[in-house]
C-alpha positions as CSV (number, residue, x, y, z in Angstrom):
1,M,-36.5,-62.8,-14.4
2,K,-33.9,-61.4,-17.1
3,L,-31.0,-64.1,-17.6
4,A,-27.6,-63.1,-19.6
5,T,-24.3,-64.4,-20.8
6,F,-21.7,-62.0,-20.5
7,E,-18.1,-61.9,-20.4
8,I,-15.8,-60.6,-17.5
9,S,-12.3,-59.5,-17.5
10,T,-9.7,-61.5,-15.7
11,P,-5.8,-61.4,-15.5
12,A,-6.0,-64.5,-17.5
13,G,-8.3,-63.0,-20.1
14,P,-12.2,-63.0,-21.0
15,L,-13.9,-65.1,-18.7
16,R,-17.5,-66.4,-19.9
17,R,-20.3,-66.4,-17.3
18,I,-24.3,-66.6,-17.1
19,G,-26.3,-64.6,-14.6
20,A,-29.7,-62.2,-14.2
21,A,-30.3,-58.6,-14.0
22,V,-31.4,-57.6,-10.5
23,D,-31.9,-54.2,-8.9
24,G,-29.7,-52.8,-11.9
25,K,-26.8,-55.2,-11.2
26,L,-25.7,-58.6,-13.2
27,V,-25.2,-61.3,-10.8
28,D,-23.0,-63.6,-11.8
29,F,-24.5,-66.9,-10.8
30,A,-21.4,-69.2,-10.5
31,A,-19.8,-66.7,-8.2
32,A,-22.7,-66.0,-6.0
33,Y,-23.9,-69.8,-5.6
34,A,-20.2,-70.5,-4.5
35,A,-20.7,-67.9,-1.8
36,H,-24.1,-69.2,-0.9
37,L,-22.7,-72.6,-0.2
38,D,-19.8,-71.4,1.4
39,C,-22.1,-70.1,3.9
40,T,-24.4,-72.9,4.2
41,D,-22.4,-75.9,3.5
42,P,-18.8,-74.4,4.9
43,G,-16.1,-76.7,3.5
44,S,-17.8,-78.5,0.9
45,D,-16.4,-77.9,-2.8
46,A,-18.3,-74.9,-3.2
47,Q,-16.8,-73.5,-6.3
48,R,-16.8,-77.0,-8.4
49,V,-20.2,-77.8,-7.7
50,A,-21.3,-73.9,-8.5
51,G,-19.4,-74.6,-11.6
52,M,-21.6,-77.9,-12.2
53,F,-24.9,-75.8,-11.6
54,F,-23.8,-72.7,-13.5
55,P,-21.5,-73.5,-16.8
56,A,-20.3,-70.9,-19.0
57,D,-23.4,-72.3,-21.4
58,M,-26.9,-70.7,-21.2
59,V,-27.8,-73.8,-23.1
60,A,-26.3,-76.3,-20.4
61,F,-27.8,-74.3,-17.6
62,L,-31.4,-74.6,-18.8
63,G,-30.7,-78.4,-18.9
64,T,-30.3,-78.4,-15.4
65,G,-33.8,-77.9,-15.1
66,D,-36.1,-76.9,-11.4
67,L,-32.6,-77.8,-9.3
68,G,-30.7,-74.9,-11.6
69,R,-33.5,-72.5,-11.3
70,R,-33.4,-72.9,-7.6
71,A,-29.8,-72.6,-7.4
72,A,-29.9,-69.3,-9.4
73,E,-32.8,-68.1,-6.7
74,D,-30.1,-68.9,-3.8
75,A,-27.5,-67.1,-5.9
76,I,-29.7,-64.1,-6.2
77,N,-30.3,-63.8,-2.7
78,T,-26.5,-64.2,-1.3
79,A,-25.5,-61.5,-4.0
80,A,-27.8,-59.1,-2.4
81,K,-26.1,-59.7,0.7
82,T,-22.3,-60.5,-0.3
83,D,-20.2,-58.8,-2.8
84,E,-17.1,-61.1,-3.0
85,A,-16.3,-64.7,-2.5
86,F,-13.4,-67.1,-2.9
87,A,-11.4,-63.6,-4.7
88,A,-14.7,-63.5,-7.3
89,R,-17.3,-60.9,-7.5
90,T,-20.7,-61.8,-7.2
91,K,-22.5,-58.7,-9.2
92,Y,-21.2,-56.0,-11.7
93,A,-22.8,-53.2,-13.1
94,T,-23.5,-53.7,-17.0
95,D,-21.1,-51.4,-18.2
96,E,-18.3,-53.3,-16.5
97,V,-18.9,-56.9,-18.7
98,R,-19.3,-57.5,-22.5
99,L,-22.9,-58.7,-22.8
100,L,-23.2,-61.7,-25.6
101,A,-26.2,-63.1,-27.1
102,P,-27.7,-65.2,-24.2
103,V,-28.0,-68.3,-26.4
104,T,-24.5,-68.1,-28.2
105,R,-25.3,-71.5,-30.5
106,P,-28.9,-72.3,-30.5
107,R,-29.7,-75.9,-31.4
108,V,-32.2,-74.9,-34.0
109,I,-33.5,-71.6,-35.5
110,R,-37.3,-71.6,-37.2
111,D,-38.7,-68.6,-38.2
112,F,-42.3,-68.3,-38.4
113,L,-44.6,-66.0,-40.2
114,T,-47.3,-65.4,-37.8
115,F,-48.4,-61.6,-38.3
116,E,-51.3,-60.7,-40.7
117,G,-50.2,-57.2,-41.5
118,H,-46.6,-58.5,-42.4
119,M,-48.3,-61.3,-44.6
120,L,-50.1,-58.8,-46.2
121,T,-47.4,-56.2,-47.0
122,A,-44.7,-58.3,-47.7
123,G,-46.9,-60.6,-49.9
124,K,-47.8,-57.5,-52.3
125,A,-44.2,-56.5,-52.3
126,L,-42.9,-60.3,-53.2
127,G,-45.8,-60.5,-56.1
128,R,-48.4,-62.2,-53.7
129,P,-51.0,-60.0,-53.3
130,Q,-53.7,-62.7,-51.1
131,I,-52.6,-64.6,-48.2
132,P,-52.6,-68.2,-49.3
133,P,-55.6,-69.9,-47.1
134,V,-53.3,-72.4,-45.9
135,W,-51.6,-69.7,-43.5
136,Y,-54.7,-69.0,-41.5
137,E,-55.1,-73.1,-41.1
138,V,-51.3,-73.9,-40.0
139,P,-48.3,-71.5,-38.9
140,A,-45.6,-71.7,-41.5
141,Y,-42.0,-71.4,-40.7
142,Y,-38.7,-71.6,-42.8
143,K,-35.3,-72.8,-41.0
144,G,-32.3,-70.7,-40.0
145,D,-28.5,-71.1,-39.5
146,P,-27.6,-71.4,-35.7
147,D,-24.1,-70.5,-36.6
148,T,-25.1,-67.1,-37.7
149,V,-26.1,-66.0,-34.6
150,S,-24.8,-62.3,-33.0
151,G,-25.6,-60.8,-30.0
152,P,-25.6,-56.7,-28.9
153,D,-22.8,-54.9,-30.4
154,E,-21.6,-57.2,-33.0
155,V,-21.1,-56.2,-36.6
156,V,-23.3,-58.0,-39.3
157,E,-21.3,-58.1,-42.1
158,W,-23.3,-56.9,-45.3
159,P,-23.7,-59.6,-47.8
160,K,-21.5,-59.0,-50.7
161,Y,-24.3,-60.5,-53.2
162,C,-26.9,-58.0,-51.3
163,E,-27.8,-54.2,-52.5
164,K,-31.0,-53.8,-50.2
165,L,-30.5,-55.0,-46.5
166,D,-33.4,-54.6,-44.3
167,F,-33.9,-55.7,-40.6
168,E,-36.9,-57.5,-39.1
169,L,-38.5,-56.8,-35.6
170,E,-39.4,-60.5,-34.1
171,I,-39.8,-61.9,-30.5
172,G,-37.9,-65.6,-30.0
173,L,-39.1,-68.0,-27.8
174,V,-36.1,-69.8,-26.3
175,V,-37.3,-73.8,-25.7
176,G,-36.4,-74.8,-22.2
177,Q,-37.6,-78.4,-21.6
178,P,-37.1,-81.2,-24.4
179,S,-39.9,-83.2,-26.2
180,P,-39.3,-86.7,-27.4
181,M,-39.1,-87.5,-31.2
182,G,-42.5,-89.1,-32.3
183,E,-44.8,-87.5,-29.8
184,M,-47.3,-84.5,-30.2
185,L,-47.6,-82.0,-27.8
186,T,-50.6,-80.7,-26.0
187,E,-51.2,-76.6,-25.3
188,K,-50.1,-77.1,-21.5
189,Q,-47.2,-79.1,-22.3
190,A,-45.8,-76.6,-24.9
191,E,-46.5,-73.6,-22.5
192,E,-44.3,-75.4,-19.9
193,M,-41.5,-75.7,-22.6
194,I,-41.3,-72.2,-23.3
195,F,-38.3,-70.8,-21.1
196,G,-38.4,-67.4,-22.0
197,F,-38.3,-64.9,-24.9
198,V,-35.4,-62.8,-26.9
199,I,-36.2,-59.8,-29.1
200,L,-34.6,-61.2,-32.5
201,N,-33.7,-59.6,-35.7
202,D,-33.9,-61.5,-38.6
203,W,-31.7,-59.4,-41.1
204,S,-33.0,-59.8,-44.7
205,A,-31.1,-59.4,-48.6
206,R,-34.1,-57.9,-49.8
207,D,-33.4,-57.8,-53.4
208,I,-32.6,-61.4,-53.2
209,Q,-35.7,-62.4,-51.2
210,Q,-37.7,-60.8,-54.3
211,W,-35.8,-62.8,-56.6
212,E,-35.7,-66.2,-55.3
213,Y,-38.7,-66.4,-53.1
214,V,-41.1,-67.8,-55.6
215,P,-41.0,-70.7,-56.0
216,L,-38.1,-71.2,-53.4
217,G,-38.9,-69.3,-50.3
218,P,-36.3,-67.9,-48.2
219,F,-32.7,-69.3,-48.9
220,Q,-29.5,-66.8,-49.7
221,A,-31.9,-63.8,-48.4
222,K,-32.0,-65.1,-45.0
223,A,-28.9,-67.0,-44.3
224,F,-26.3,-64.8,-43.1
225,A,-27.4,-63.2,-40.0
226,T,-29.8,-63.3,-37.0
227,S,-29.3,-61.2,-34.1
228,I,-30.8,-61.3,-30.7
229,S,-30.9,-59.0,-27.7
230,P,-28.6,-59.4,-24.7
231,W,-31.5,-60.8,-22.1
232,I,-33.9,-63.8,-22.1
233,V,-37.0,-62.9,-20.2
234,T,-38.4,-65.8,-18.5
235,R,-42.2,-66.7,-19.4
236,E,-43.1,-66.0,-15.7
237,A,-42.1,-62.5,-15.7
238,L,-44.4,-61.9,-18.7
239,E,-47.3,-63.3,-17.1
240,P,-49.2,-60.2,-16.0
241,F,-49.1,-59.3,-19.8
242,R,-51.1,-62.1,-21.1
243,V,-54.0,-61.5,-23.8
244,P,-55.9,-62.8,-25.8
245,G,-54.8,-63.2,-29.6
246,P,-56.9,-62.1,-32.6
247,A,-59.7,-64.1,-33.6
248,Q,-58.8,-67.4,-35.6
249,E,-60.7,-68.0,-39.0
250,P,-61.4,-70.8,-39.8
251,V,-61.4,-72.5,-36.4
252,P,-58.2,-74.1,-35.8
253,L,-57.4,-77.5,-36.4
254,P,-58.1,-79.7,-33.2
255,Y,-54.5,-79.9,-32.1
256,L,-53.8,-76.5,-32.7
257,R,-56.8,-74.8,-30.4
258,Q,-56.3,-73.3,-27.1
259,E,-58.1,-73.3,-24.0
260,Q,-56.6,-69.7,-22.6
261,P,-54.7,-67.2,-24.0
262,N,-51.1,-67.2,-24.7
263,N,-50.5,-63.7,-26.4
264,Y,-48.7,-61.0,-24.6
265,D,-49.4,-57.2,-24.7
266,L,-45.6,-56.0,-25.1
267,Q,-45.1,-52.4,-26.9
268,L,-41.9,-52.8,-29.0
269,D,-40.1,-49.7,-30.8
270,V,-37.7,-49.8,-33.5
271,A,-34.9,-46.6,-33.7
272,L,-32.4,-46.0,-36.6
273,R,-29.4,-44.3,-35.7
274,A,-27.1,-42.7,-38.1
275,A,-23.4,-42.6,-37.2
276,Q,-23.9,-38.8,-37.3
277,M,-26.4,-38.7,-34.5
278,N,-26.2,-39.1,-30.7
279,E,-29.8,-40.7,-30.4
280,G,-32.0,-43.3,-32.5
281,L,-34.9,-42.0,-34.4
282,R,-37.9,-44.1,-33.8
283,I,-39.1,-45.2,-36.8
284,C,-41.8,-47.9,-35.5
285,R,-43.9,-48.7,-32.7
286,T,-45.7,-51.9,-32.8
287,N,-47.2,-54.9,-30.4
288,F,-46.2,-58.5,-29.8
289,K,-50.2,-58.4,-29.0
290,Y,-51.2,-58.9,-32.6
291,M,-49.6,-62.5,-33.4
292,Y,-52.0,-64.3,-35.1
293,W,-50.4,-68.1,-34.2
294,S,-49.2,-67.7,-30.6
295,S,-45.8,-68.9,-29.3
296,V,-47.5,-71.8,-28.1
297,Q,-49.2,-72.7,-31.0
298,Q,-45.9,-72.4,-33.0
299,L,-44.1,-74.7,-30.7
300,V,-47.5,-77.6,-30.8
301,H,-47.2,-77.1,-34.6
302,H,-43.2,-78.0,-34.9
303,A,-43.5,-81.0,-32.8
304,S,-46.8,-82.1,-34.5
305,S,-44.9,-84.2,-37.0
306,G,-43.1,-86.0,-34.2
307,C,-40.1,-83.6,-34.6
308,A,-38.2,-83.5,-31.1
309,M,-37.8,-80.1,-29.6
310,N,-34.5,-79.6,-27.7
311,I,-33.4,-77.2,-25.2
312,G,-31.6,-74.2,-26.5
313,D,-34.1,-74.5,-29.8
314,L,-34.7,-70.7,-30.7
315,L,-38.4,-69.9,-32.7
316,G,-38.9,-66.4,-33.7
317,S,-42.1,-65.0,-34.1
318,G,-42.3,-63.6,-37.6
319,T,-41.8,-59.5,-38.4
320,I,-44.1,-58.1,-35.7
321,S,-46.9,-56.3,-37.3
322,G,-50.1,-54.1,-36.3
323,P,-53.2,-53.1,-38.2
324,E,-51.4,-49.4,-39.2
325,K,-49.0,-48.6,-41.3
326,D,-46.2,-47.4,-38.3
327,Q,-46.8,-50.7,-36.5
328,R,-45.0,-53.0,-39.1
329,G,-41.7,-54.2,-37.9
330,S,-39.9,-53.7,-41.1
331,D,-42.4,-53.0,-44.0
332,T,-41.9,-49.3,-43.7
333,V,-38.2,-48.5,-43.4
334,T,-37.6,-47.5,-46.9
335,E,-39.9,-44.8,-46.6
336,K,-38.9,-43.5,-43.1
337,V,-35.2,-43.4,-44.2
338,A,-36.0,-41.2,-47.0
339,R,-38.1,-39.2,-44.7
340,L,-35.5,-39.0,-42.2
341,K,-32.7,-38.0,-44.8
342,L,-34.8,-35.0,-45.8
343,T,-36.1,-33.9,-42.3
344,I,-32.5,-33.7,-40.8
345,G,-30.2,-33.4,-43.7
346,L,-28.1,-36.6,-43.1
347,D,-26.0,-38.4,-45.9
348,L,-27.4,-41.8,-45.2
349,G,-26.7,-42.7,-48.9
350,N,-29.2,-44.8,-50.9
351,S,-32.0,-45.1,-48.6
352,S,-32.4,-48.9,-49.4
353,R,-29.1,-49.1,-48.1
354,F,-29.7,-47.7,-44.6
355,G,-27.7,-50.5,-42.7
356,A,-24.4,-49.6,-44.1
357,E,-24.2,-46.2,-42.7
358,S,-26.8,-46.5,-39.5
359,E,-27.6,-48.5,-36.9
360,V,-30.8,-50.5,-35.8
361,S,-31.1,-50.6,-31.7
362,L,-34.0,-53.0,-30.7
């Protein structure tokens, strides 16, 4: 299932809804579930009950748990047969709505560094030619700002203090169940807590990052923007793509050991589109399967100190990178943009400032 948060136009102004992509349409959960209740329980306060199951906030919907999931299935089945109820449409074409970030404000953002290729390349650029041994022992992450999340087609302001803006192709996991403070998680518990995944763009001020990274780590270099895709793809939908991850050496600490494969074979492309171009030019093709620390291990480690996890928490994978140079989800951008300028003769300005005159489509 692919879930979205979106706005529809009404005479009273834009109205925020949540729903799912089904057969090329976007089902409005609240309207479709009201239609379901009107058919199965005539006389009930269908619209009010539907609003309780499907508020205009994805995090609140995730909090309804299994009841909400079953209600969503009823809504989808009803939308296939019913186009309208209570003067409200049950489904829309995607070009009739405005897609938003599916989780408009995560409770917290944590961004991990879990791809060996990116660690090697970024480390060299930041004056650290070797991967620290501790990286192979526990997952590492930094804290992001939940108030800087943007969705599709939202403008990201170029930071005034930055000269070298860069993107980072990542996958973010969305937590769908909470965990209590003071308790560690098992592999099975962590897997069940993952509701789904989004594509995530961790915008980076590279010149500031090079300046502040040692010894402070990411701060202003990562504090201004995180973009996520319009869809949350549920964990169950990705089950056919489950694969083992890379061999882990040394053997992980006991609480991080896995009994089953927890990686996913997902091919990902990045295209760069300048203002003068009708279509983007692919500059990177990589795969999520190269993740050294799985999403399950990330979640287990985050809670290992007794830190409570909450519904709507967003955990970034770190820049997705494979073993080949063209499989690195941020590290070859400047070179590729310079090549783009030479190949098609476009004025992209200084290649280190590609984001000012171009667009990254994820």
